[in-house]
LUMLUM-229519 format. One record per residue (C-alpha): residue in three letters; x negated, y, z. Coordinates in steps of 0.02 Angstrom, whole numbers, plus 50000, padded with zeros to 5 digits. Layout:
+--------+-------+-------+-------+
: residu :     x :     y :     z :
+--------+-------+-------+-------+
:    ALA :     X :     Y :     Z :
...
+--------+-------+-------+-------+
This chain:
+--------+-------+-------+-------+
: residu :     x :     y :     z :
+--------+-------+-------+-------+
:    UNK : 41676 : 54965 : 55793 :
:    UNK : 41725 : 55148 : 55804 :
:    UNK : 41904 : 55208 : 55826 :
:    UNK : 41900 : 55276 : 55648 :
:    UNK : 41863 : 55102 : 55579 :
:    UNK : 42007 : 55030 : 55681 :
:    UNK : 42120 : 55165 : 55613 :
:    UNK : 42072 : 55127 : 55434 :
:    UNK : 42097 : 54941 : 55462 :
:    UNK : 42270 : 54972 : 55537 :
:    UNK : 42321 : 55080 : 55388 :
:    UNK : 42256 : 54947 : 55267 :
:    UNK : 42354 : 54810 : 55355 :
:    UNK : 42513 : 54913 : 55352 :
:    UNK : 42494 : 54954 : 55167 :
:    UNK : 42460 : 54771 : 55122 :
:    UNK : 42608 : 54714 : 55226 :
:    UNK : 42723 : 54841 : 55141 :
:    UNK : 42665 : 54785 : 54969 :
:    UNK : 42691 : 54601 : 55012 :
:    UNK : 42864 : 54636 : 55083 :
:    UNK : 42915 : 54734 : 54927 :
:    UNK : 42849 : 54604 : 54806 :
:    UNK : 42923 : 54464 : 54910 :
:    UNK : 43093 : 54546 : 54907 :
:    UNK : 43086 : 54569 : 54718 :
:    UNK : 43036 : 54390 : 54680 :
:    UNK : 43141 : 54308 : 54817 :
:    UNK : 43005 : 54245 : 54934 :
:    UNK : 43107 : 54282 : 55090 :
:    UNK : 43277 : 54215 : 55038 :
:    UNK : 43254 : 54053 : 55136 :
:    UNK : 43144 : 54128 : 55272 :
:    UNK : 43266 : 54127 : 55418 :
:    UNK : 43231 : 54078 : 55597 :
:    UNK : 43346 : 53949 : 55675 :
:    UNK : 43451 : 53996 : 55827 :
:    UNK : 43332 : 53906 : 55945 :
:    UNK : 43179 : 53988 : 55868 :
:    UNK : 43265 : 54158 : 55873 :
:    UNK : 43302 : 54139 : 56059 :
:    UNK : 43122 : 54083 : 56090 :
:    UNK : 43054 : 54236 : 56001 :
:    UNK : 43168 : 54349 : 56103 :
:    UNK : 43109 : 54267 : 56265 :
:    UNK : 42925 : 54289 : 56216 :
:    UNK : 42953 : 54473 : 56176 :
:    UNK : 43044 : 54497 : 56343 :
:    UNK : 42901 : 54412 : 56438 :
:    UNK : 42772 : 54521 : 56350 :
:    UNK : 42869 : 54678 : 56396 :
:    UNK : 42874 : 54620 : 56578 :
:    UNK : 42686 : 54600 : 56566 :
:    UNK : 42673 : 54779 : 56503 :
:    UNK : 42779 : 54834 : 56651 :
:    UNK : 42664 : 54740 : 56769 :
:    UNK : 42510 : 54823 : 56693 :
:    UNK : 42595 : 54992 : 56708 :
:    UNK : 42627 : 54962 : 56894 :
:    UNK : 42442 : 54918 : 56909 :
:    UNK : 42397 : 55086 : 56833 :
:    UNK : 42363 : 55028 : 56655 :
:    UNK : 42506 : 55099 : 56548 :
:    UNK : 42524 : 55047 : 56366 :
:    UNK : 42468 : 55162 : 56225 :
:    UNK : 42592 : 55245 : 56107 :
:    UNK : 42539 : 55129 : 55967 :
:    UNK : 42600 : 54980 : 56069 :
:    UNK : 42770 : 55064 : 56089 :
:    UNK : 42781 : 55096 : 55901 :
:    UNK : 42732 : 54915 : 55867 :
:    UNK : 42870 : 54847 : 55979 :
:    UNK : 43001 : 54963 : 55903 :
:    UNK : 42948 : 54905 : 55729 :
:    UNK : 42961 : 54723 : 55782 :
:    UNK : 43131 : 54753 : 55864 :
:    UNK : 43203 : 54832 : 55707 :
:    UNK : 43131 : 54712 : 55577 :
:    UNK : 43124 : 54541 : 55661 :
:    UNK : 43313 : 54524 : 55692 :
:    UNK : 43339 : 54531 : 55503 :
:    UNK : 43258 : 54359 : 55497 :
:    UNK : 43358 : 54288 : 55642 :
:    UNK : 43523 : 54195 : 55645 :
:    UNK : 43580 : 54289 : 55800 :
:    UNK : 43744 : 54386 : 55783 :
:    UNK : 43831 : 54507 : 55900 :
:    UNK : 44016 : 54530 : 55929 :
:    UNK : 44065 : 54704 : 55870 :
:    UNK : 44219 : 54780 : 55954 :
:    UNK : 44348 : 54824 : 55821 :
:    UNK : 44398 : 55006 : 55825 :
:    UNK : 44577 : 55064 : 55806 :
:    UNK : 44532 : 55148 : 55640 :
:    UNK : 44447 : 54991 : 55574 :
:    UNK : 44594 : 54881 : 55621 :
:    UNK : 44712 : 55004 : 55538 :
:    UNK : 44610 : 54993 : 55377 :
:    UNK : 44611 : 54803 : 55379 :
:    UNK : 44799 : 54799 : 55412 :
:    UNK : 44822 : 54907 : 55258 :
:    UNK : 44711 : 54791 : 55155 :
:    UNK : 44817 : 54641 : 55205 :
:    UNK : 44971 : 54725 : 55132 :
:    UNK : 44894 : 54731 : 54957 :
:    UNK : 44978 : 54599 : 54851 :
:    UNK : 44891 : 54488 : 54720 :
:    UNK : 44875 : 54570 : 54548 :
:    UNK : 44888 : 54743 : 54628 :
:    UNK : 44773 : 54877 : 54557 :
:    UNK : 44648 : 54954 : 54677 :
:    UNK : 44542 : 55108 : 54639 :
:    UNK : 44371 : 55108 : 54723 :
:    UNK : 44266 : 55267 : 54715 :
:    UNK : 44080 : 55247 : 54752 :
:    UNK : 44030 : 55421 : 54811 :
:    UNK : 43857 : 55389 : 54881 :
:    UNK : 43678 : 55355 : 54828 :
:    UNK : 43540 : 55233 : 54882 :
:    UNK : 43486 : 55328 : 55041 :
:    UNK : 43661 : 55297 : 55113 :
:    UNK : 43670 : 55117 : 55051 :
:    UNK : 43618 : 55033 : 55216 :
:    UNK : 43779 : 55098 : 55294 :
:    UNK : 43898 : 55094 : 55146 :
:    UNK : 43841 : 54952 : 55034 :
:    UNK : 43893 : 54815 : 55158 :
:    UNK : 44065 : 54896 : 55167 :
:    UNK : 44076 : 54896 : 54977 :
:    UNK : 44027 : 54713 : 54965 :
:    UNK : 44150 : 54661 : 55101 :
:    UNK : 44294 : 54759 : 55023 :
:    UNK : 44261 : 54698 : 54845 :
:    UNK : 44243 : 54518 : 54907 :
:    UNK : 44412 : 54531 : 54994 :
:    UNK : 44491 : 54596 : 54833 :
:    UNK : 44417 : 54457 : 54726 :
:    UNK : 44463 : 54322 : 54851 :
:    UNK : 44644 : 54383 : 54852 :
:    UNK : 44659 : 54406 : 54662 :
:    UNK : 44669 : 54596 : 54673 :
:    UNK : 44618 : 54696 : 54520 :
:    UNK : 44477 : 54820 : 54549 :
:    UNK : 44446 : 54984 : 54457 :
:    UNK : 44278 : 55063 : 54500 :
:    UNK : 44222 : 55243 : 54474 :
:    UNK : 44104 : 55368 : 54553 :
:    UNK : 44091 : 55555 : 54585 :
:    UNK : 43906 : 55534 : 54626 :
:    UNK : 43787 : 55491 : 54481 :
:    UNK : 43715 : 55337 : 54565 :
:    UNK : 43880 : 55275 : 54638 :
:    UNK : 43928 : 55161 : 54492 :
:    UNK : 43752 : 55088 : 54497 :
:    UNK : 43779 : 55042 : 54679 :
:    UNK : 43943 : 54962 : 54625 :
:    UNK : 43851 : 54858 : 54495 :
:    UNK : 43729 : 54797 : 54627 :
:    UNK : 43875 : 54742 : 54735 :
:    UNK : 43960 : 54657 : 54588 :
:    UNK : 43801 : 54564 : 54540 :
:    UNK : 43785 : 54495 : 54716 :
:    UNK : 43968 : 54446 : 54730 :
:    UNK : 43984 : 54366 : 54558 :
:    UNK : 43837 : 54254 : 54602 :
:    UNK : 43927 : 54184 : 54755 :
:    UNK : 43995 : 54010 : 54725 :
:    UNK : 44176 : 54042 : 54778 :
:    UNK : 44188 : 54203 : 54678 :
:    UNK : 44102 : 54129 : 54526 :
:    UNK : 44229 : 53986 : 54528 :
:    UNK : 44368 : 54111 : 54493 :
:    UNK : 44291 : 54152 : 54322 :
:    UNK : 44328 : 54337 : 54338 :
:    UNK : 44333 : 54431 : 54173 :
:    UNK : 44266 : 54606 : 54152 :
:    UNK : 44400 : 54724 : 54087 :
:    UNK : 44539 : 54609 : 54150 :
:    UNK : 44500 : 54575 : 54333 :
:    UNK : 44381 : 54719 : 54365 :
:    UNK : 44309 : 54867 : 54274 :
:    UNK : 44178 : 55001 : 54307 :
:    UNK : 44230 : 55167 : 54231 :
:    UNK : 44063 : 55246 : 54279 :
:    UNK : 44019 : 55421 : 54338 :
:    UNK : 44106 : 55583 : 54295 :
:    UNK : 44046 : 55756 : 54348 :
:    UNK : 44163 : 55890 : 54407 :
:    UNK : 44192 : 55848 : 54591 :
:    UNK : 44370 : 55898 : 54643 :
:    UNK : 44419 : 55935 : 54464 :
:    UNK : 44398 : 55751 : 54420 :
:    UNK : 44513 : 55697 : 54562 :
:    UNK : 44643 : 55827 : 54514 :
:    UNK : 44637 : 55788 : 54329 :
:    UNK : 44656 : 55601 : 54363 :
:    UNK : 44822 : 55643 : 54444 :
:    UNK : 44883 : 55682 : 54268 :
:    UNK : 44776 : 55576 : 54153 :
:    UNK : 44641 : 55449 : 54194 :
:    UNK : 44590 : 55434 : 54013 :
:    UNK : 44546 : 55618 : 53998 :
:    UNK : 44412 : 55596 : 54131 :
:    UNK : 44355 : 55422 : 54079 :
:    UNK : 44377 : 55402 : 53891 :
:    UNK : 44256 : 55255 : 53902 :
:    UNK : 44188 : 55144 : 54040 :
:    UNK : 44005 : 55144 : 54092 :
:    UNK : 43965 : 55024 : 53949 :
:    UNK : 44043 : 55138 : 53820 :
:    UNK : 44198 : 55031 : 53793 :
:    UNK : 44350 : 55141 : 53747 :
:    UNK : 44479 : 55160 : 53886 :
:    UNK : 44619 : 55087 : 53782 :
:    UNK : 44514 : 54933 : 53745 :
:    UNK : 44510 : 54885 : 53929 :
:    UNK : 44666 : 54780 : 53970 :
:    UNK : 44656 : 54821 : 54155 :
:    UNK : 44672 : 55010 : 54136 :
:    UNK : 44753 : 55041 : 53966 :
:    UNK : 44926 : 55048 : 54047 :
:    UNK : 44870 : 55161 : 54190 :
:    UNK : 44913 : 55342 : 54159 :
:    UNK : 44881 : 55419 : 54330 :
:    UNK : 44885 : 55378 : 54516 :
:    UNK : 45061 : 55309 : 54501 :
:    UNK : 44982 : 55153 : 54425 :
:    UNK : 44867 : 55127 : 54576 :
:    UNK : 44930 : 55026 : 54724 :
:    UNK : 44787 : 55064 : 54844 :
:    UNK : 44624 : 55162 : 54845 :
:    UNK : 44464 : 55144 : 54943 :
:    UNK : 44333 : 55282 : 54951 :
:    UNK : 44152 : 55254 : 55002 :
:    UNK : 44082 : 55424 : 55046 :
:    UNK : 43916 : 55497 : 55104 :
:    UNK : 43963 : 55681 : 55090 :
:    UNK : 44026 : 55801 : 54959 :
:    UNK : 44122 : 55760 : 54852 :
:    UNK : 44199 : 55621 : 54953 :
:    UNK : 44337 : 55571 : 55070 :
:    UNK : 44392 : 55748 : 55118 :
:    UNK : 44419 : 55795 : 54935 :
:    UNK : 44513 : 55633 : 54899 :
:    UNK : 44628 : 55666 : 55048 :
:    UNK : 44662 : 55849 : 55007 :
:    UNK : 44697 : 55818 : 54823 :
:    UNK : 44739 : 55636 : 54782 :
:    UNK : 44832 : 55600 : 54944 :
:    UNK : 44918 : 55766 : 54980 :
:    UNK : 44962 : 55813 : 54801 :
:    UNK : 44989 : 55645 : 54718 :
:    UNK : 45032 : 55527 : 54861 :
:    UNK : 44886 : 55406 : 54838 :
:    UNK : 44869 : 55275 : 54976 :
:    UNK : 44689 : 55292 : 55035 :
:    UNK : 44570 : 55202 : 55153 :
:    UNK : 44388 : 55252 : 55175 :
:    UNK : 44214 : 55201 : 55229 :
:    UNK : 44098 : 55343 : 55281 :
:    UNK : 43922 : 55367 : 55345 :
:    UNK : 43917 : 55388 : 55534 :
:    UNK : 43877 : 55574 : 55526 :
:    UNK : 44031 : 55608 : 55418 :
:    UNK : 44155 : 55496 : 55506 :
:    UNK : 44198 : 55610 : 55652 :
:    UNK : 44263 : 55742 : 55533 :
:    UNK : 44382 : 55616 : 55454 :
:    UNK : 44471 : 55559 : 55612 :
:    UNK : 44602 : 55699 : 55605 :
:    UNK : 44658 : 55634 : 55435 :
:    UNK : 44681 : 55460 : 55511 :
:    UNK : 44781 : 55532 : 55656 :
:    UNK : 44894 : 55627 : 55536 :
:    UNK : 44924 : 55472 : 55430 :
:    UNK : 44843 : 55546 : 55274 :
:    UNK : 44703 : 55419 : 55285 :
:    UNK : 44751 : 55236 : 55310 :
:    UNK : 44604 : 55187 : 55418 :
:    UNK : 44418 : 55218 : 55411 :
:    UNK : 44253 : 55125 : 55435 :
:    UNK : 44114 : 55226 : 55515 :
:    UNK : 43929 : 55195 : 55487 :
:    UNK : 43837 : 55034 : 55524 :
:    UNK : 43963 : 54979 : 55654 :
:    UNK : 44104 : 55004 : 55529 :
:    UNK : 44015 : 54889 : 55406 :
:    UNK : 43998 : 54757 : 55541 :
:    UNK : 44183 : 54779 : 55586 :
:    UNK : 44248 : 54744 : 55410 :
:    UNK : 44132 : 54593 : 55396 :
:    UNK : 44198 : 54524 : 55560 :
:    UNK : 44378 : 54560 : 55513 :
:    UNK : 44358 : 54471 : 55346 :
:    UNK : 44261 : 54331 : 55433 :
:    UNK : 44112 : 54348 : 55314 :
:    UNK : 43961 : 54414 : 55409 :
:    UNK : 43829 : 54499 : 55303 :
:    UNK : 43701 : 54637 : 55310 :
:    UNK : 43813 : 54751 : 55413 :
:    UNK : 43810 : 54626 : 55557 :
:    UNK : 43622 : 54597 : 55537 :
:    UNK : 43586 : 54783 : 55536 :
:    UNK : 43688 : 54803 : 55695 :
:    UNK : 43583 : 54669 : 55780 :
:    UNK : 43424 : 54758 : 55726 :
:    UNK : 43492 : 54925 : 55784 :
:    UNK : 43544 : 54853 : 55952 :
:    UNK : 43373 : 54771 : 55978 :
:    UNK : 43288 : 54935 : 55934 :
:    UNK : 43394 : 55030 : 56061 :
:    UNK : 43360 : 54898 : 56194 :
:    UNK : 43172 : 54908 : 56169 :
:    UNK : 43178 : 55098 : 56181 :
:    UNK : 43276 : 55087 : 56344 :
:    UNK : 43149 : 54965 : 56416 :
:    UNK : 43004 : 55079 : 56370 :
:    UNK : 43095 : 55229 : 56444 :
:    UNK : 43104 : 55131 : 56607 :
:    UNK : 42920 : 55083 : 56593 :
:    UNK : 42876 : 55265 : 56557 :
:    UNK : 42968 : 55323 : 56712 :
:    UNK : 42880 : 55191 : 56816 :
:    UNK : 42713 : 55253 : 56750 :
:    UNK : 42761 : 55433 : 56791 :
:    UNK : 42813 : 55397 : 56971 :
:    UNK : 42659 : 55289 : 56998 :
:    UNK : 42550 : 55431 : 56935 :
:    UNK : 42639 : 55557 : 57046 :
:    UNK : 42620 : 55446 : 57200 :
:    UNK : 42435 : 55424 : 57165 :
:    UNK : 42412 : 55611 : 57139 :
:    UNK : 42496 : 55653 : 57303 :
:    UNK : 42388 : 55528 : 57398 :
:    UNK : 42232 : 55606 : 57326 :
+--------+-------+-------+-------+
């Protein structure tokens, strides 16, 4: 068979696999498809042995093709999601500070959570959102949800759907409008944050369902930030944590913690050092941190395992590539 036929077959296999994975995720085929710890270790050993074999072939002058490298990287990133292996994530000072602030929130306190991100940032921020909301529900803390990004409240609903289906959370019989509420999205960026300092109702006359503000027992008595005990911002950019700090924290004294995408986190550290921001979670590792601190591992921990495996495979192939280079140079000099 010609190389073109092989290429077409490879593309067809990839397309079929992607379709099966998507359909399987939608209908729940893979919910119970998890490798045991023993099987996970066995798979890791087999992959390690195969990579040693590739190293051996490289030393013998038969280096692997690029497609093999891509295949191994794909396996390293996807396979750990089906394993029961977990890694210990060192807790950062900023993550510990955030968790210490969460522990000070008393039952029946009112917490404002702003979902300022969209689906592309969900792999980093959605696990943080789930872990934070779970902590609130487990400790009988009232949650008020909003968003400065159009798809933020939708991400909140996805998190709520997952949490309310969990047995221990479902047993609490949480009531919408009493224990939690989703006020929805409001355009206006910084203006929304500033205006809420005077009047929440002016920005959210109804919730995302269209229920009037005064008909929601949880928020009808809340006039402004003075009725909020703690706030948590999940941010992927503008508007996000910086705007909440400069307006809600500096002007109105809101107590604020945050979870940011990795690329945004470094710019938020000065606010943590100054005390304006009461802790921060950064990127995938931040999601794994809050899951470990709350002792409920989830997708954040799994994604960190996949990321670590991917980095490890890349390091091994960098070593193999250098071996191939030096072997080639030695052969060239001899000739």
